[in-house]
N, C-alpha and C positions, 0 to 999 in steps of 0.2 A: 195697247195700242197699236199696231203699227198699220197706214191709210197709206197705199197705194193706189196713185190712178195713170190714166192711159188714155191711149183715140180708137184704137183696136181691139173686137177678138176680134174669134170664130170660133162655132161651134159645133162640134159637130156630135155621131152617133153612131152608134154601134151597130154593123149592119153581123157581125157575130161574134161570138163568144167559144173560144177552143180554148179544153186543156191536154198542154201536152204534157204524156207518160209515157213516150220512150227518150231517149237518146236524139237528139237534134243536133240538124252540123247548125253551127253556128259563123258569121259572116266578120273578116277580118276585117279590116277601117284601114289595116295598113300602116301602119303603128306597133301591128300584131299587139297589142295595149288592150285596145277596148275593140271586143266585138259583139255583134246585135244580132238581132233575130222578129224580124215583122215590128212592132210598138204593142206600144201603151198595156206594158204590165198591168197582172193585177198589184198593188204589194201586199203580204203577206205574211207571218211572224212565220209560217214552218219551213227550212229550207231549201233551196234545189237544189240538184245537185248538179253540179260541171264538173265536167271529166274535159282532161288533155294529154290525147294520143290514149286516150281508155282510165286515167286516167285517178280518181276521184281529187279530189283537192279543194286543202281546208278554209270553208272560209274566211280567217284574216288574210284572204293569197289576192282577193278582190274584191269589188263593190259594184253593187247592183245600181243599173241605171230605172228602174221602174218605171219612170213616165218615156222613154223610149227604147225601152227593151235592152238594154249591155250591162255587160257584162265586162268590167275597169280590172284590168290583173295590177297589181301592183310594180311589176315591173315584164320587165320586156318576153315576149315567146317569141320560138325558130319559125323561119317565113312558111317549116312543111307541115306544123304543128296542128294537127282538128281539134278542136272546141267545139263540146259539149254542151247543152244544159235538157233537164230536165225536168217535170215539177216544179210546172208553174199552169198560169191562166195567160191569156193573152186576144185584145179585142181587136176585128177588124173596123176600120173607121171609117166614114163617109160625110164629107162636111155641108151642114146644113144652113148655113147663113152665115155673118159677117151682123158685130155688131158693134156701137159704137158708144165714147163717152164714161169710161166700166169706170168703179173703185174697188181697192180690195182695201179687202179691213183685217188683219192677221190677226189673232186675238190669242191669250195667252192665259188661264183658269191658274190664280194661285190662293191658295188653301193658308187660311190665317193660322200659324202655332207657337200666339205668343207666347210664355207663361210666367207668373205672376210674378217675377225677380225680377224679367227681363227687362232692361229699361228703354229698348228698342224693338219696334217693334218687327216679329220674326214672322217667314212665310215660305212654304216652298211651293216652287215650280207642278201645276199639274197637267193638261189637257191647252196641247194648242191644236186650233178650229181658227175658221175662215170663210167669208162669207163675199159676195162679190154684189153688185149691179152694173147695170148697161142697160140700154137702146137700145132698140132696131126698126126699121119702117116696117108696117105693117104689110106686106103684100096681098095673101091672099087666105088662106085658109086654110091652104097647108101647115103654115106657123101653128094656129091652133094645133089641129089636127100632133102637129106631133108632136109640141109642148102638153101634151096631156098624158103623155103614157108616165108614171108610175115607173121612172128607171133611169141612171144613173144618164148623162153625158158627162162628154169630155170640151175642156176650153183651154185658147192659145188666148193669154192674152200681154199685147203688145202695147209698152209707153208709148214708139215712134216706130210712125208708120213705114222711114226709113231705115231703121236698126234692126238687126237680130236680136236685139235680147227681145227677149218674154218668157214669160210666169204661166206654170199647165197645173193644169188640176181638172179634178172631175170631177164635182156634184147635183144634187135635184136640185131640178127648175122649178119656182112659181113663176105664170106667166100671165102680164093683161094687157089690155089696150084699151089708148088716151088720145083722145081729138081734140084737139080743141074745134071751133065753129069753122074760123079761117086760115088754118093750117091741114098741113098732110097727118094722119092714121101715124102714132108711136107704137110699139109694144116691147113699155116695162117690161122689164126680165129680173128677175130676185135669187140670188145664186145658191145653195145652202153644203159650201164646202166636205165631203165626202175623203178619207188621205191624205194624202200630201199633197200644199202646194211649191213646186220645182223652179227656181231660176236658172235657164240656159241665157246662151248668147252661141 
């Protein structure tokens, strides 16, 4: 198990969920390798359809960056090339609030397969998963109302307040309220990750 800790984190909620079923033009980042459209694509097992100037591209010629809605090609395209993508879902997000003192636990399930004749333990890797916890200041009933909905939320975890590094993932939230008599009201948050946890700088 890997444990990551940090100072600040942001919570984002979904304003809308859109399914893209037609070829949609992506924006060139300027290097002619990375192209983007919106953000926070839903990670899926079914293939996207990526086209360059109308020609469908083989999936081994690019990488999909789901958490920020990008297609990254193995080699640069021409500046005049038109890149389009189809058959994916994305979310439009809104900031809900900030958290602090967060901890992420990234885990790997292991499956023992040690046979009778083996002299050392043998194991296979299983599913990966992650959980997190953090705190926030309780400011109004808005917090409770927001987290009382059984839906995915999106998180950006920052190890340092001044750095560009962050961990991004989606998950479900358990929410509570904690208050000592002579202290401010704090809201502990527990997060059960759904899908991948990504690091970006």
